[in-house]
GUNUSE-66583 format. One record per residue: x, y, z of N, C-alpha, C in turn; residue in one letter. Coordinates in steps of 0.05 Angstrom, whole numbers, plus 5000, padded with zeros to 4 digits. Each point is the difference from the previous one (the first is absolute). Example, Ala and Ser with C-alpha at 12.3 -4.5 7.8 and 13.67 -1.06 7.14 Angstrom:
// residues 2
526448865156498250245000501850245000A499350214986501650245001498550225014S
This chain:
// residues 223
499547655050499750164975497149964991M498650234996497349994990500050044970S498649834985500150004971497350084989S500150164978497550074986498649754990V501649804992498849754989498449845021S500650065026498549865021497050064998A499350244990497350074997498549814982L501349914979498749834980499549725011F501749925018499749735011497449975016S498950235008497549995016497650004982R500350074974497750044983499549774981K502049844994499849774983498750074973R501050224988498950094975502149994978L502249875005502250014980499749794979L500850074976500249814979502549825007R500049754992502249825007502750114992P500350114976502650104991500950245016G498050175007500750245015500849925029L498549815011500649915027502849885001A500849844980502649894999502250214999F499450214984501950224998500450155026G497850055015500250145025501549835021I499349745001501349825019503049984994I500649994974502949984993501450255008S498750234996501350265008500550015030T498049915016500350005029502349825009V500149764988502149815007502850104993L500250134976502650114992500850225018L498150185007500650225018500949905027A498749795010500749895026502849885000G500749874977502749884998502150224999A499350224985502050214997500450155026A498050005018500250155025502249895018A500749754996502149895017502850054990G500250114976502650044988501350265011A502650015000501450245009499850214979S499350255009499850224981502650155000A500850094976502450174997499250254985Q501350225005499350244986500449964970F497950054985500149964971499049734992G499249835019498949744993497250034989A499149814983497350024988497950015022P498050164997497850025019498149774995A498549925022498049794996497450124990T499650255004497650134989500650104972T498449934981500350094973499050295000K501850194997499350285001499050094973V497550084999498850094975500450304996N499950155022500450294999501750095023D502550074995501950075022499850295010P498050154991500050285006500050065030A498849825016499850055029502549915014A501849874986502449885014502450184998L499850225014502150205001499850155026K502250125009499950155025498550264997P499250125022498950274999502150194990P499250234988501950204991502050075022P502650004992502150085019501349765014G498849774998501149765014501549824979A502249895009501549814982498949725002R499249935024499149725005497550015018V498149824996497649995016499149715001A498249945019498549755001497250064990I499049844982497350034990498549745007V497750035013498549765009497150034992E498849784991497149984997499049825022F498250105017499349865024497049995004E499249815017497249955008500049995030D498550175013500250025029498949755015L498649834985498949755012501849764994E502150044984501749794991502049925022C500049755010501849925021503050034992P500649944975502850024992500950294998D498150184994500750295000500650085029C498449905019500550075028502749895009A500749774990502649885007502350164989H499750104975502150154987500350295011A497850105012500050295007502250095019N500649855022502250105017502750014986P500549824982502550004985500250254982L497850064987500050244982500250255016L498850015023500350235018502950035008M501349785007502850015009501850094977E499549904976501650074977499850294993A497550105000499650284993501450195020S499949935025501250165021503149984999E501049754996502949965000501350144977K498849994976501350114976499050294994Y498150095016499050284995499050034971K498549814991498950014972497050005001I498750104979497149994999498949724998P497749965012498549754999497350074988W499649944975497650074985498049775003V497850055013498149795006497550044983R499349804984497650014983497949805011H497550084998497849835008499449804979D499849755008499149794982498249805016F497650105009498349835016498749784983P500449755008499049784984497049975005L498649934979497050005001498949805020P501449795006498949795018500650065029F501350225006500550075028497750185010H499049945023497550125010500350305007A502350075011500150285010502450164989W501649884982502450144991499450264985S497950004984499450254985499350225019F498349955020499350215019502450095016Q501849825007502450075014501750194984A500149954973501650174983498750284998A497350014999498650265001500650145026V499949865022500650125026502850125001N501949854988502850095000500150264983A498650024979499950244984498850245015R498149945018498850215017502250115018F501649825013502150105017502250144984F500449914975501950144982499350304998D497350065000499250274996500850185024T500549875023501050155023503050054997K501549794995502750014991500949724992N501949994981500749744989501249815021K501550115019501149825020497849875017K497950155005497849895016498749774984L499750044974498849794983501749755001G502750034998501749775000500149885028D499850165021499949895027497549835003D497850094988497549845001500449734986Y501250014976500549754986501749815017R502150105012501749845017498449895024N498350165011498349925023498149774992F498850034977498149804990501549734995I502350024988501649764995500649865027F500850165020500749885026497649895014A497650114995497549915013498649794983S500949944977498649844980498949735012Q501549855016498949755011497450035016P499550245010497650055016497750124984Q500550044974497950134983498949794980I497549945004498749804982497750124983E498850215011497650114987500350314997T498250114985499950294997499550145027L498449865017499650115027502550015017G501649784998502650005013501850234990D500050034974501650214987499250285011L497350045002499050265010501050055028A500049785017500850035028503050075001K501649874985502950065001500650274988F498550084979500450264988499350225020T497849975015499350195020502150015022Q501049785008502249995020502450154991Q500849974975502350144988499450305000F497650074991499350294998500150135027A498949875021500050125026502850035011E501749804995502850025009501550234987A499150084976501450214986498450264999H497950005017498350245003498850104974K499049814985498650064974497149935004V498250194993497249955002499149864974A498849765004499049864976497350104992M499650084975497450094991498049774998P497550074999497949804997500449844975F500750134978500749874975502850084992A501849804998502850054994500450114972V498349914981500450074972497350054986D498650215009497250034990499850044970P502050124987499950054971501449784984M501249815013501349784986502750084988G501150235008502550094989502349815008K500049935026502249835010499849714988L497649914997499649744987501050014971A499650234987501050034973503049984998G501450115021502949995001501049715003L498649855017500749715004499649854974V497750054987499449864975502150074978K500950265000502050084981502649855005A500849965025502449855007499749714991D497649895004499649724992500249974970Y498950204985500250004971502950034991A501550165015502950034994501449735003L499349865022501249745004499349804978G497650014990499249834978501650074975Q500550254995501650084976502949905003R501050025025502749915004500249704996V498049855009499949714997500149865026G499050135022500049885027498349755000I501149785012498549755002499749915029E501450135019499949915027500850245018H499349975026501050205019501549855022T502050135012501250254989501749954976P500150194982502050004979501850245005T502649955002501950205010502350034980I500750244994502350054982502050195014W502549974994502050215004500350144973V499650265000500050154975502150225002V501150074976502050214999499250214980T501550224999499350214981500949944972D501249764996500749914973502650134989G501450155017502450134991502249804994S500149785016501949794995498749735008H500849794987499149745008497049954994G498949805014497249924995498150195013T497950094986498250205012498149885021P499549745000498349885021500549705001F499849895024500249715004498149925022V498549784995498149915019501549865024E499050055023501149885024498649735004V501349794990498849735001500749875026V502550025008501049895026500550245018D498250035020500250245017502550005017R501249775005502550005015502250144985T499650054974502050144984499450304996K497950105014499250274996502250205004L501449985023502150195005502349984980F500549764991502149964979499150134974Q497549984993499050134976500250315003L499450105023500150295005502950104999L501849845012502950084998500950014971D499249804984500849994972498850234984A497550065006498750224986501250275006A500650055026501350255008502850024988L501549785000502750014988499850054970A498149884987499850044970499250284992A498650145018499150274993501750225014T502149925013501650205014501550184980R
């Protein structure tokens, strides 16, 4: 799990009281992560703005994730989320939340947005490819090599500048700002969300071994 607070540990600029608060938050979140999650159980993330925690129009249930393409725990969770989305035939809403201390995650998110412009499936295939290749990517140069490899395999010509006007970067930054409004503190942060017609509108997936159980409960509650 990659945490926003890890950035501050590198800078040593915290006031003692603030440092204690952040450390306490991280410790509490770590302890909660081992607990069994049940549909309707309190979330570990304090949600300040729940506007993003709902399914796309027409869907009763969805998975909402805030992810960082350089985050090892996001890569670990990715196959499970792929399996869940395919098994239950539900939307998987993926938001960019590239952490500032990761060297190449922001550029990877911009690259994914470039492939989104070709079609959304291609963009998600790129995200999945980068997660699978993550152990071999350490630098922006490595990322460029794997991105070119993906593009060639899918017969996509990579332009000299992927985002010359900064429009795609703006979309990534908007997602990051959305995550800040929600109250994201770590990646991945994953919710099972419903249309709110019955039961709890959203619940954080704290114990991923319970993901299918949460989805079963959400689908039953909104049936």
